[in-house]
C-alpha positions as a printed Julia matrix, in Angstrom:
78×3 Matrix{Float64}:
   5.97  -17.46   -4.23
   2.7   -16.44   -4.85
  -0.32  -17.14   -2.0
  -2.88  -19.32   -2.48
  -6.24  -17.86   -1.71
  -7.35  -14.63   -4.5
  -8.96  -12.23   -2.58
  -6.36   -9.19   -2.7
  -6.36   -5.42   -2.22
  -4.51   -2.6    -2.08
  -4.2     0.1     0.59
  -3.8     3.58    1.15
  -0.44    4.03    2.84
  -1.69    7.62    4.79
  -5.46    6.44    5.89
  -5.65    2.69    5.12
  -8.42    2.95    3.36
  -8.69   -0.34    1.07
 -10.11   -1.33   -2.29
 -10.29   -4.38   -4.11
  -6.98   -5.34   -6.03
  -9.62   -5.86   -9.22
 -10.65   -2.11   -8.73
  -9.41    0.37  -11.3
  -8.54    2.66   -8.65
  -4.73    2.91   -8.11
  -4.86    6.39   -6.42
  -6.49    6.79   -2.93
 -10.01    8.98   -3.57
  -9.54   10.59    0.34
  -6.26   12.38   -0.2
  -4.86   11.01   -3.46
  -1.9     9.15   -2.4
  -0.8     5.87   -5.03
  -2.14    3.12   -3.18
   0.31   -0.02   -2.34
  -0.4    -3.19   -4.33
   2.02   -5.8    -2.35
   4.22   -4.92    0.79
   7.21   -2.44   -0.82
   9.36   -4.35    1.66
   9.09   -8.5     0.17
   6.22   -7.75   -3.04
   3.92   -9.68   -0.75
   0.34   -9.5    -1.99
  -1.81   -7.55    0.64
  -4.58  -10.18    1.65
  -6.71   -8.26    4.34
  -8.09   -5.16    3.45
  -7.74   -4.26    7.32
  -3.63   -4.66    6.98
  -1.24   -2.09    8.7
   1.64   -4.47    8.55
   2.89   -6.93    6.1
   1.78  -10.64    7.15
   5.18  -12.14    5.71
   8.1    -9.14    6.51
   6.0    -7.53    9.55
   6.71   -4.22    7.37
   4.75   -1.24    8.28
   2.36    0.5     5.44
   2.3     4.06    6.55
   6.35    3.78    6.68
   6.05    4.34    2.75
   4.11    6.64    3.06
   6.37    9.04    5.35
   8.85    7.86    2.66
   7.44    9.84    0.0
   6.75   12.62    1.76
   9.79   12.97    3.15
  11.11   12.73   -0.72
   8.41   15.27   -1.74
   9.54   17.88    0.93
  13.21   17.73   -0.32
  12.28   18.44   -4.01
  13.0    14.9    -4.99
   8.83   14.35   -6.49
   7.57   15.67   -9.55
């Protein structure tokens, strides 16, 4: 189900920097982490540049960054 309003954001799961979804940026310019376009738990689009949790399912966006960092430390990325 698509949200009714049309302003969406990408958010860095590490530093919480937000950019409009219409931007061409895919990685955070602060720390190089891939920006989230939607909640990794339920797929809801991010509708606030200040969001730290998903408004639909409540998942914390920083959990995604921690999981990727753990996987990289274990040699699972790259």
